PLY file of the C-alpha trace (Angstrom):
ply
format ascii 1.0
element vertex 650
property float x
property float y
property float z
element edge 649
property int vertex1
property int vertex2
end_header
74.60 -45.18 1.43
74.93 -41.82 -0.56
71.20 -41.18 0.20
71.88 -41.71 3.74
74.94 -39.23 3.79
72.85 -36.69 1.89
69.91 -36.69 4.17
72.22 -36.43 7.19
73.62 -33.23 5.80
70.10 -32.04 5.22
68.60 -32.61 8.69
71.71 -31.50 10.81
71.76 -32.46 14.45
68.16 -33.75 15.32
66.85 -37.00 16.65
66.36 -38.07 13.12
69.98 -37.40 12.33
71.00 -39.68 15.14
68.50 -42.40 13.50
70.33 -41.92 10.29
73.88 -42.47 11.96
72.70 -45.39 13.46
71.40 -46.78 9.96
74.72 -45.87 8.30
76.75 -47.70 10.66
74.30 -50.71 10.42
74.50 -50.60 6.63
78.41 -50.73 6.98
78.08 -53.99 8.94
78.44 -56.89 6.41
75.91 -59.13 8.43
72.93 -56.68 8.23
73.84 -54.63 4.94
71.12 -56.51 3.01
68.25 -56.40 5.48
69.03 -53.02 6.74
69.50 -51.45 3.61
66.05 -52.65 2.78
64.71 -51.38 5.96
66.06 -47.82 5.13
64.75 -48.02 1.60
61.39 -49.05 2.73
61.03 -46.38 5.18
63.03 -43.32 3.90
63.92 -43.74 0.22
60.37 -44.66 -0.98
59.54 -45.63 -4.56
60.73 -42.28 -5.78
63.05 -39.42 -5.21
59.94 -37.20 -4.84
59.21 -39.15 -1.59
62.49 -38.61 -0.31
62.23 -34.68 -0.89
58.88 -34.68 0.64
59.89 -36.63 3.78
62.83 -34.22 4.22
60.69 -31.10 3.60
58.01 -32.31 6.10
60.63 -33.01 8.54
62.54 -29.76 8.20
59.33 -27.95 8.65
58.72 -29.65 11.92
62.22 -28.92 13.28
61.15 -25.97 15.66
58.67 -28.39 17.17
61.12 -31.19 17.38
64.00 -29.06 18.98
61.66 -28.07 21.68
59.80 -31.55 22.18
62.18 -34.16 20.74
61.57 -37.51 22.56
64.55 -38.47 24.54
63.96 -42.34 23.94
63.51 -43.52 20.57
62.14 -46.91 19.46
62.31 -48.57 16.02
60.32 -51.85 15.50
61.19 -53.99 12.69
58.69 -56.46 11.58
61.40 -58.52 10.50
59.90 -61.78 9.96
55.97 -62.45 10.37
56.18 -65.87 9.03
58.21 -66.88 12.11
56.59 -64.18 14.67
59.88 -62.27 14.87
60.18 -58.58 15.53
63.39 -56.77 15.97
63.42 -53.62 18.42
66.16 -50.77 18.48
66.19 -48.60 21.44
68.28 -45.28 21.22
69.27 -44.02 24.57
70.54 -40.33 24.99
73.77 -39.47 26.74
73.46 -40.14 30.52
74.68 -42.37 33.27
77.38 -44.74 32.33
75.45 -47.68 33.34
71.70 -47.96 32.27
68.99 -50.81 33.03
66.54 -51.67 30.78
63.34 -53.58 32.15
60.70 -55.59 30.14
57.43 -55.85 32.14
56.51 -59.11 33.46
52.85 -58.34 33.24
50.34 -56.31 31.27
46.82 -56.49 30.44
45.87 -59.29 32.58
46.49 -59.54 36.41
48.97 -62.37 35.71
52.66 -62.61 35.84
53.40 -63.69 32.20
57.27 -62.95 32.03
57.39 -61.53 28.39
61.07 -62.06 28.65
60.77 -65.75 27.93
60.27 -64.53 24.22
63.75 -62.32 24.11
65.90 -64.44 21.64
68.99 -62.25 21.89
70.04 -58.75 22.85
73.10 -56.59 22.16
74.32 -52.91 22.49
76.54 -50.46 21.04
77.47 -46.75 21.57
76.48 -44.30 19.07
79.84 -44.76 17.40
79.30 -48.25 16.83
81.38 -49.82 19.53
80.09 -52.87 21.33
78.91 -52.19 24.88
78.65 -54.99 27.53
75.25 -56.25 28.45
74.58 -58.19 31.56
71.39 -59.83 32.62
70.42 -58.58 36.24
67.36 -60.90 36.57
64.93 -62.75 34.22
63.51 -59.29 32.94
66.18 -56.55 33.40
69.60 -55.85 31.48
72.28 -53.64 32.39
74.11 -51.64 29.83
77.82 -50.63 30.41
79.65 -47.64 28.98
76.49 -45.90 28.00
77.43 -42.39 29.14
77.51 -40.88 25.50
74.56 -42.80 24.60
73.57 -46.07 23.28
71.71 -48.14 20.77
70.18 -51.55 22.07
68.91 -54.30 20.01
66.99 -57.43 20.64
64.69 -59.93 18.82
61.41 -61.01 20.35
58.81 -63.52 19.44
55.25 -62.34 19.31
52.50 -64.91 18.83
50.00 -64.12 21.72
46.54 -63.63 19.87
43.69 -61.46 21.37
43.44 -58.20 23.09
45.59 -59.18 25.85
48.53 -60.16 23.93
51.10 -59.07 21.28
50.96 -61.05 17.77
52.94 -60.61 14.52
51.94 -63.06 11.81
51.54 -62.84 7.86
48.08 -61.52 8.36
48.57 -58.75 10.74
50.32 -57.46 13.93
48.48 -56.46 16.94
50.73 -55.00 19.76
50.41 -54.26 23.45
53.65 -52.58 23.57
54.25 -53.21 27.12
54.91 -56.85 26.07
57.42 -55.64 23.34
59.40 -52.74 24.50
61.88 -52.53 27.26
61.96 -49.21 29.12
65.14 -47.47 30.78
64.43 -47.66 34.42
66.07 -44.09 35.02
64.00 -42.65 32.15
60.41 -44.12 32.33
59.02 -40.73 32.46
60.77 -39.28 29.60
59.21 -38.49 26.20
59.22 -41.33 23.99
58.51 -41.98 20.21
58.11 -45.30 18.17
58.80 -45.96 14.33
57.99 -48.88 12.35
60.11 -50.43 9.73
59.82 -53.58 7.37
56.11 -53.02 7.21
54.75 -55.39 4.65
53.35 -53.76 1.52
49.66 -52.82 1.76
49.64 -52.83 5.56
48.31 -49.70 7.28
48.83 -48.75 10.83
46.31 -47.63 13.62
46.85 -46.47 17.11
45.32 -43.66 19.33
48.82 -42.01 19.63
49.60 -38.87 17.89
52.09 -39.16 15.13
54.57 -36.89 13.34
57.17 -37.83 10.47
56.06 -41.39 10.70
56.86 -41.50 14.54
54.21 -42.22 17.18
54.69 -39.89 20.39
53.97 -40.37 23.93
54.78 -38.32 26.93
56.23 -41.26 28.90
56.37 -44.93 28.74
53.03 -45.64 30.64
51.25 -43.41 27.87
53.07 -45.16 25.33
52.34 -48.77 26.08
48.73 -47.90 27.04
48.10 -47.27 23.29
47.60 -50.54 21.31
48.78 -50.77 17.43
47.04 -52.60 14.84
48.99 -52.99 11.49
47.42 -54.85 8.65
44.85 -54.56 5.97
42.21 -53.63 8.48
38.94 -51.77 7.34
38.51 -48.32 9.10
35.14 -46.47 9.59
34.96 -43.06 11.42
32.03 -41.36 13.10
31.23 -38.35 15.35
29.05 -38.37 18.25
28.48 -36.21 21.34
31.26 -33.91 20.36
33.94 -36.61 19.88
35.51 -38.46 16.87
35.48 -42.10 16.93
37.41 -44.50 14.81
36.49 -48.16 14.34
39.21 -50.54 13.45
38.12 -54.03 12.09
40.25 -56.89 11.32
38.23 -59.78 10.07
36.72 -61.10 6.84
34.27 -58.49 5.55
31.82 -61.40 5.02
31.50 -62.05 8.82
30.27 -58.47 9.98
28.06 -55.59 8.92
29.98 -52.55 9.52
26.82 -50.10 9.36
25.07 -52.11 12.16
28.23 -51.98 14.34
28.78 -48.22 14.01
24.88 -47.72 14.57
25.30 -49.61 17.81
28.39 -47.81 18.73
26.63 -44.26 18.12
23.95 -45.38 20.80
26.41 -46.82 23.28
28.77 -43.80 23.37
25.89 -41.31 23.42
24.22 -43.08 26.36
27.57 -43.20 28.13
28.69 -39.78 27.71
25.31 -38.26 28.65
25.09 -40.65 31.68
28.32 -39.35 32.92
27.91 -35.77 31.76
31.49 -35.95 30.74
33.77 -36.66 27.66
37.41 -36.68 28.79
38.66 -37.19 25.16
38.48 -35.59 21.60
39.11 -39.05 19.73
38.71 -42.66 20.72
39.34 -45.67 18.86
37.63 -49.28 18.68
39.71 -51.99 17.81
37.47 -55.16 16.74
39.04 -58.61 15.84
36.22 -61.14 14.73
38.27 -64.39 14.20
36.51 -67.65 13.18
38.37 -69.59 15.78
38.55 -68.96 19.62
38.07 -65.45 20.96
36.60 -63.46 23.63
37.39 -60.55 25.77
38.14 -56.89 25.61
41.00 -54.79 27.03
40.52 -51.13 27.97
42.85 -48.22 27.25
42.66 -44.33 28.17
41.77 -43.48 24.45
40.81 -46.87 23.04
39.66 -50.26 23.46
40.45 -53.94 21.78
37.73 -56.27 21.72
37.77 -60.07 20.14
34.51 -61.83 19.47
34.11 -65.12 17.65
32.82 -64.40 14.02
29.99 -66.89 14.22
28.67 -65.52 17.76
28.70 -61.92 15.97
26.42 -63.40 13.23
24.12 -64.86 15.49
23.66 -61.59 17.58
24.95 -58.29 17.60
24.24 -58.24 21.39
27.40 -60.38 21.70
29.38 -57.16 20.78
27.43 -54.51 22.47
27.76 -55.92 25.92
31.45 -56.03 26.04
31.68 -52.80 23.98
29.86 -51.03 26.79
31.65 -52.26 29.60
35.09 -51.66 27.93
34.09 -47.97 26.73
32.86 -47.20 30.43
36.36 -48.20 31.49
37.67 -44.91 29.93
36.31 -43.43 33.20
36.23 -46.20 35.73
39.81 -47.68 35.88
41.67 -45.32 33.38
40.55 -42.12 35.21
38.93 -43.08 38.23
41.72 -45.29 39.50
42.57 -46.98 42.82
45.73 -45.56 44.50
46.79 -49.33 44.91
47.40 -49.41 41.15
49.51 -46.36 41.06
52.23 -46.25 39.95
52.22 -49.35 38.01
54.90 -51.70 39.09
55.94 -53.69 35.76
58.29 -55.87 37.87
55.82 -57.59 40.07
52.12 -57.79 41.24
50.21 -54.58 41.91
47.67 -55.85 44.53
44.37 -53.99 45.01
41.33 -54.63 46.85
39.31 -52.58 44.46
38.58 -54.76 41.40
35.13 -55.59 42.69
34.41 -51.72 41.93
36.98 -51.11 39.12
35.61 -54.03 37.10
32.41 -55.05 38.50
30.59 -51.79 38.95
31.95 -51.02 35.40
29.72 -53.95 34.55
26.84 -52.25 36.46
27.26 -49.24 34.43
27.53 -51.26 31.23
24.29 -52.70 31.73
22.77 -49.35 32.35
24.29 -48.07 29.34
23.00 -50.77 27.12
19.43 -50.19 28.53
19.92 -46.41 27.73
21.10 -47.07 24.46
18.10 -49.43 23.61
20.12 -52.41 23.27
18.34 -54.10 26.21
14.79 -53.85 27.39
13.41 -54.64 30.98
12.77 -58.31 30.35
16.32 -58.79 28.98
18.10 -57.12 31.60
16.28 -58.67 34.44
17.12 -62.06 32.91
20.91 -61.21 32.69
20.83 -60.21 36.45
19.02 -63.37 37.20
22.05 -65.33 35.56
24.50 -63.10 37.52
22.71 -63.79 40.73
22.47 -67.75 39.79
26.15 -67.71 38.93
27.16 -66.34 42.39
24.95 -68.58 44.42
26.23 -71.57 42.71
29.69 -70.97 43.82
30.09 -72.15 47.31
33.32 -69.90 47.65
30.83 -66.77 48.01
30.57 -67.99 51.79
34.33 -68.04 52.15
35.91 -65.25 49.96
34.94 -61.64 50.12
34.86 -59.31 47.17
37.93 -57.64 48.53
39.69 -60.94 48.85
38.64 -61.79 45.19
40.28 -58.71 44.12
43.52 -59.57 45.97
43.52 -63.01 44.48
43.39 -61.82 40.74
46.92 -62.88 40.36
45.69 -66.41 40.72
43.18 -66.47 37.94
45.59 -68.21 35.55
45.40 -71.37 37.47
42.53 -73.65 36.62
42.09 -75.00 40.24
41.66 -71.46 41.50
38.78 -70.99 38.95
36.68 -73.96 40.80
33.37 -72.95 42.29
34.42 -74.01 45.64
37.49 -71.84 45.50
36.75 -68.60 44.19
34.11 -66.03 43.08
34.35 -63.64 40.22
35.00 -59.87 41.23
33.43 -59.11 37.83
30.15 -61.19 39.14
29.99 -60.14 42.57
31.03 -56.52 41.92
28.43 -55.98 39.27
25.60 -57.37 41.84
27.15 -55.01 44.60
26.87 -52.18 42.07
23.18 -52.86 41.78
22.72 -53.28 45.55
24.79 -49.90 46.23
22.53 -48.08 43.60
19.34 -49.14 45.56
20.67 -48.35 48.66
21.86 -44.77 47.60
18.34 -44.26 46.01
16.53 -45.18 49.22
18.77 -42.98 51.48
18.20 -40.09 49.11
14.47 -40.03 48.42
15.63 -41.23 44.79
17.58 -38.01 44.29
20.78 -39.95 43.86
21.95 -43.15 42.39
25.19 -45.02 41.55
25.44 -42.59 38.71
26.07 -39.70 41.26
28.52 -41.74 42.96
30.53 -42.31 40.02
30.19 -38.53 39.01
31.37 -37.40 42.37
34.40 -39.92 42.07
35.16 -38.49 38.63
34.91 -34.80 39.75
36.73 -35.28 43.07
39.36 -37.91 42.04
39.74 -38.03 38.17
39.69 -34.57 37.36
42.02 -33.46 40.23
44.56 -36.06 39.12
43.98 -38.11 42.50
43.40 -41.70 43.08
40.85 -43.27 45.50
41.71 -45.20 48.53
40.28 -48.62 47.27
36.97 -49.80 48.92
37.35 -46.83 51.44
37.36 -44.29 48.79
34.21 -45.83 47.27
32.52 -45.69 50.60
33.54 -42.11 51.03
32.02 -41.22 47.56
28.65 -43.13 48.18
28.29 -41.64 51.71
28.91 -38.06 50.49
26.29 -38.46 47.66
23.90 -40.21 49.97
24.58 -38.17 53.44
24.13 -41.59 55.31
26.63 -43.96 57.16
27.19 -47.05 54.60
29.66 -48.68 56.78
27.29 -51.54 57.30
27.22 -52.19 53.49
30.81 -52.26 53.02
31.46 -54.19 56.08
28.98 -56.90 55.47
29.16 -57.41 51.65
32.54 -55.88 50.40
34.92 -56.76 53.08
32.98 -59.57 54.56
31.08 -62.37 53.11
27.53 -61.82 54.23
24.79 -63.41 52.49
23.27 -60.73 50.28
19.48 -60.55 51.17
18.19 -60.12 47.72
14.59 -59.54 48.34
15.26 -56.83 50.97
17.18 -54.83 48.15
14.88 -55.65 45.07
11.71 -54.97 46.98
12.40 -51.22 46.56
11.93 -51.68 42.81
8.96 -54.05 42.91
10.85 -57.25 42.42
11.80 -60.51 44.25
14.23 -63.19 43.60
12.65 -66.78 43.22
14.50 -69.90 43.99
13.65 -72.40 40.97
14.62 -76.12 40.77
14.94 -78.06 37.48
16.36 -80.91 35.85
19.27 -79.76 33.46
21.57 -81.56 31.02
24.97 -82.51 32.51
28.07 -82.81 30.38
29.88 -84.49 33.36
32.55 -81.99 33.82
33.27 -78.41 34.65
35.49 -76.28 32.25
36.98 -72.97 32.59
38.81 -70.54 30.53
41.60 -68.02 31.60
40.27 -65.01 29.78
40.83 -65.65 25.98
42.81 -68.63 26.76
42.03 -72.37 26.17
39.21 -74.15 28.01
40.68 -76.39 30.86
38.99 -79.26 32.77
38.82 -78.32 36.30
36.42 -81.20 37.38
35.16 -84.33 36.30
31.99 -85.91 37.91
32.96 -89.20 39.64
31.05 -92.00 37.96
29.93 -90.13 34.94
30.09 -90.93 31.17
32.60 -88.14 30.81
34.86 -90.02 33.32
34.22 -93.37 31.78
35.29 -92.05 28.35
38.56 -90.97 29.48
38.21 -87.17 30.39
40.52 -86.12 33.17
41.10 -82.93 35.17
43.86 -81.06 33.43
42.82 -81.88 29.93
42.64 -79.05 27.39
39.46 -78.73 25.35
40.13 -77.86 21.81
36.74 -78.52 20.16
33.02 -78.81 21.19
30.85 -80.76 18.75
33.32 -79.75 16.01
33.57 -76.01 16.88
36.63 -74.52 18.37
36.33 -74.13 21.99
35.90 -70.56 23.41
33.42 -68.29 24.95
30.35 -69.72 23.05
31.12 -73.26 24.33
29.20 -72.93 27.50
26.14 -71.82 25.54
26.63 -74.52 23.19
26.75 -77.26 26.04
23.49 -75.72 27.48
21.55 -76.22 24.31
22.07 -80.20 24.51
19.77 -82.38 26.19
19.97 -85.61 28.30
20.83 -88.45 26.05
22.54 -86.53 23.32
26.07 -87.38 22.39
28.81 -85.00 23.16
31.70 -84.91 20.99
34.88 -83.14 22.29
38.37 -82.91 20.97
40.94 -82.75 23.76
44.70 -82.13 24.23
45.58 -84.64 27.13
48.58 -83.98 29.37
50.03 -87.48 28.27
47.81 -88.56 25.27
48.08 -85.70 22.90
45.25 -84.54 20.77
42.21 -87.18 20.39
38.43 -87.28 20.36
36.13 -88.37 23.07
32.43 -89.16 22.99
29.78 -89.75 25.58
26.12 -89.31 26.38
24.86 -86.15 28.06
23.44 -86.80 31.62
21.21 -84.82 33.82
21.28 -83.50 37.31
19.01 -81.29 39.49
19.80 -77.54 39.57
18.79 -74.51 41.40
18.60 -71.14 39.64
17.57 -67.86 40.61
14.94 -65.64 38.76
13.73 -62.01 39.34
10.13 -61.64 39.23
7.30 -58.89 40.00
5.97 -58.80 43.37
2.60 -59.99 43.65
1.48 -56.56 44.23
3.61 -53.65 42.81
2.84 -50.40 44.10
2.82 -47.23 41.84
5.85 -45.93 43.85
7.77 -49.19 43.19
7.07 -48.91 39.53
8.32 -45.36 39.50
11.42 -46.45 41.31
11.96 -49.25 38.83
11.50 -47.04 35.93
14.15 -44.66 37.24
16.36 -47.41 38.18
16.38 -49.20 34.74
17.36 -45.68 33.11
20.20 -45.12 35.75
18.40 -41.88 36.81
17.23 -40.30 39.84
13.76 -39.41 40.46
12.04 -37.53 43.00
9.51 -39.72 45.32
7.87 -39.69 48.51
9.52 -40.52 51.82
12.27 -43.02 51.58
11.86 -46.66 52.72
14.65 -47.55 55.25
17.67 -49.27 53.71
17.88 -52.96 54.28
20.62 -53.88 56.82
0 1
1 2
2 3
3 4
4 5
5 6
6 7
7 8
8 9
9 10
10 11
11 12
12 13
13 14
14 15
15 16
16 17
17 18
18 19
19 20
20 21
21 22
22 23
23 24
24 25
25 26
26 27
27 28
28 29
29 30
30 31
31 32
32 33
33 34
34 35
35 36
36 37
37 38
38 39
39 40
40 41
41 42
42 43
43 44
44 45
45 46
46 47
47 48
48 49
49 50
50 51
51 52
52 53
53 54
54 55
55 56
56 57
57 58
58 59
59 60
60 61
61 62
62 63
63 64
64 65
65 66
66 67
67 68
68 69
69 70
70 71
71 72
72 73
73 74
74 75
75 76
76 77
77 78
78 79
79 80
80 81
81 82
82 83
83 84
84 85
85 86
86 87
87 88
88 89
89 90
90 91
91 92
92 93
93 94
94 95
95 96
96 97
97 98
98 99
99 100
100 101
101 102
102 103
103 104
104 105
105 106
106 107
107 108
108 109
109 110
110 111
111 112
112 113
113 114
114 115
115 116
116 117
117 118
118 119
119 120
120 121
121 122
122 123
123 124
124 125
125 126
126 127
127 128
128 129
129 130
130 131
131 132
132 133
133 134
134 135
135 136
136 137
137 138
138 139
139 140
140 141
141 142
142 143
143 144
144 145
145 146
146 147
147 148
148 149
149 150
150 151
151 152
152 153
153 154
154 155
155 156
156 157
157 158
158 159
159 160
160 161
161 162
162 163
163 164
164 165
165 166
166 167
167 168
168 169
169 170
170 171
171 172
172 173
173 174
174 175
175 176
176 177
177 178
178 179
179 180
180 181
181 182
182 183
183 184
184 185
185 186
186 187
187 188
188 189
189 190
190 191
191 192
192 193
193 194
194 195
195 196
196 197
197 198
198 199
199 200
200 201
201 202
202 203
203 204
204 205
205 206
206 207
207 208
208 209
209 210
210 211
211 212
212 213
213 214
214 215
215 216
216 217
217 218
218 219
219 220
220 221
221 222
222 223
223 224
224 225
225 226
226 227
227 228
228 229
229 230
230 231
231 232
232 233
233 234
234 235
235 236
236 237
237 238
238 239
239 240
240 241
241 242
242 243
243 244
244 245
245 246
246 247
247 248
248 249
249 250
250 251
251 252
252 253
253 254
254 255
255 256
256 257
257 258
258 259
259 260
260 261
261 262
262 263
263 264
264 265
265 266
266 267
267 268
268 269
269 270
270 271
271 272
272 273
273 274
274 275
275 276
276 277
277 278
278 279
279 280
280 281
281 282
282 283
283 284
284 285
285 286
286 287
287 288
288 289
289 290
290 291
291 292
292 293
293 294
294 295
295 296
296 297
297 298
298 299
299 300
300 301
301 302
302 303
303 304
304 305
305 306
306 307
307 308
308 309
309 310
310 311
311 312
312 313
313 314
314 315
315 316
316 317
317 318
318 319
319 320
320 321
321 322
322 323
323 324
324 325
325 326
326 327
327 328
328 329
329 330
330 331
331 332
332 333
333 334
334 335
335 336
336 337
337 338
338 339
339 340
340 341
341 342
342 343
343 344
344 345
345 346
346 347
347 348
348 349
349 350
350 351
351 352
352 353
353 354
354 355
355 356
356 357
357 358
358 359
359 360
360 361
361 362
362 363
363 364
364 365
365 366
366 367
367 368
368 369
369 370
370 371
371 372
372 373
373 374
374 375
375 376
376 377
377 378
378 379
379 380
380 381
381 382
382 383
383 384
384 385
385 386
386 387
387 388
388 389
389 390
390 391
391 392
392 393
393 394
394 395
395 396
396 397
397 398
398 399
399 400
400 401
401 402
402 403
403 404
404 405
405 406
406 407
407 408
408 409
409 410
410 411
411 412
412 413
413 414
414 415
415 416
416 417
417 418
418 419
419 420
420 421
421 422
422 423
423 424
424 425
425 426
426 427
427 428
428 429
429 430
430 431
431 432
432 433
433 434
434 435
435 436
436 437
437 438
438 439
439 440
440 441
441 442
442 443
443 444
444 445
445 446
446 447
447 448
448 449
449 450
450 451
451 452
452 453
453 454
454 455
455 456
456 457
457 458
458 459
459 460
460 461
461 462
462 463
463 464
464 465
465 466
466 467
467 468
468 469
469 470
470 471
471 472
472 473
473 474
474 475
475 476
476 477
477 478
478 479
479 480
480 481
481 482
482 483
483 484
484 485
485 486
486 487
487 488
488 489
489 490
490 491
491 492
492 493
493 494
494 495
495 496
496 497
497 498
498 499
499 500
500 501
501 502
502 503
503 504
504 505
505 506
506 507
507 508
508 509
509 510
510 511
511 512
512 513
513 514
514 515
515 516
516 517
517 518
518 519
519 520
520 521
521 522
522 523
523 524
524 525
525 526
526 527
527 528
528 529
529 530
530 531
531 532
532 533
533 534
534 535
535 536
536 537
537 538
538 539
539 540
540 541
541 542
542 543
543 544
544 545
545 546
546 547
547 548
548 549
549 550
550 551
551 552
552 553
553 554
554 555
555 556
556 557
557 558
558 559
559 560
560 561
561 562
562 563
563 564
564 565
565 566
566 567
567 568
568 569
569 570
570 571
571 572
572 573
573 574
574 575
575 576
576 577
577 578
578 579
579 580
580 581
581 582
582 583
583 584
584 585
585 586
586 587
587 588
588 589
589 590
590 591
591 592
592 593
593 594
594 595
595 596
596 597
597 598
598 599
599 600
600 601
601 602
602 603
603 604
604 605
605 606
606 607
607 608
608 609
609 610
610 611
611 612
612 613
613 614
614 615
615 616
616 617
617 618
618 619
619 620
620 621
621 622
622 623
623 624
624 625
625 626
626 627
627 628
628 629
629 630
630 631
631 632
632 633
633 634
634 635
635 636
636 637
637 638
638 639
639 640
640 641
641 642
642 643
643 644
644 645
645 646
646 647
647 648
648 649
């Protein structure tokens, strides 16, 4: 307490002094004296008096800056109980209106309502003199604080155990935080400057985030910026490198035996160089890659303006580095498409309900188009591999009957249904990732044909970057994409957007691919059949969405709605589909499931077979020199000057 009093006299009237006053009052309260005294010792006192003096000296040197730029909203996150996944949050509100509302977002990272307020155990408030204030729940995610005209301090406890890049997790191993799932925001001050501090950080843990820091605080210009910056806290490994004028941090949380840092960094050099040169732009000075390589279920990536977070199963990573380069190229390109080239329908973010948009086919799907081009340009994919991948994407779309009933725009609007297993069935929906990537390829070819190969999807994206992103503007969903494509191609592309974006017209693959000397062949074959269809909600568990009537799977006791925990003794995850495809008819399949009524148990049955149609991109019987030149430029994502253009398919 004496240390607190002395520090108060040294720092004077600053945001930090308010924090000290709060800590002094908390130390006076019997119920929190022990824990909060430890918190303060951990953060301020340090192991020696010299650390206290240094902290005060550094803070004093920063006072002119702090006085001019002091954040109005301050958060302190205490990693109070990692074993129980419990954190405690303090919010210091400045003087203002007598009644303040605090909102915890209902969604973040995924286009799914997840209601993070379900994890809030308790909430209380007091004024800056320590007097209790009334707290009223207005709805499931919004609280009203009364009597806050002179300022207030709000505290609450929240449970954090959602693993992966789309979640917030605290455990004895580490913490990974998407802060929109942790921090409430004052509804009337969402655009105010904000700062966040951490206390009770376990010994030996480090903190990584793309946010700027000062005096152990991490700073953001507003709430949206704050929560767009994830935090990793733990004993991670960090590697830094410079490329194309930018500085890059690589944060890896995994067993060092499971990855080769040098190989990952080498691959990243190629990816970022290829993407930056392709866009002819680098809208950042520093960028952070967060990687988690767990040995259990994993998969997926989440983009942010100055970082990305990616989870890959450790075994998959060991098998092939390509498993990390593909998702990395996609997520890195999001720093342009989605984070800066952004549809108006997603702005401003509404944290209280769904943000509906018709543009995810472009924002996600065409990002995959760009990611594929970047992989080729980076040398991580050759022509054969790239064409095989596109063949898989065409097959995926054609095998989903819903491509005849759900348009790419409708798929974008229906993104909020992806958490429901039935919605993911082939007869119900298509993926805006899948159809959007293919539309990106078709649009690329169309623009090339219309411009004598002097422009491509690259120029469309660069046009949008120049005319939307760099001007602080947002594009009008599909109409904004059409406007950009027509500006670049100098042609009317209404037919393309009407048929294939807003409509459900069958894509005439050969009409498009002929321009680059390719055709799409329909191939029939007998393939192994496990007797069921399973799907995952991003990094969630695998759910059984359909069981083939009369199959061995049905006779073994598998039911729709069961959750598959393991496949052949390996935790079910992103690799399970490939694992099943390697089995042959007659092989015994072993799965561990969690039944809706029966709990965890193992099932075994014989793999069957079924006829199946797939689609393969092949060379035309006679490929002309012009078509070969078109293909070479197309594979590199570059324009090339050619002879008279062929008419675009309609």
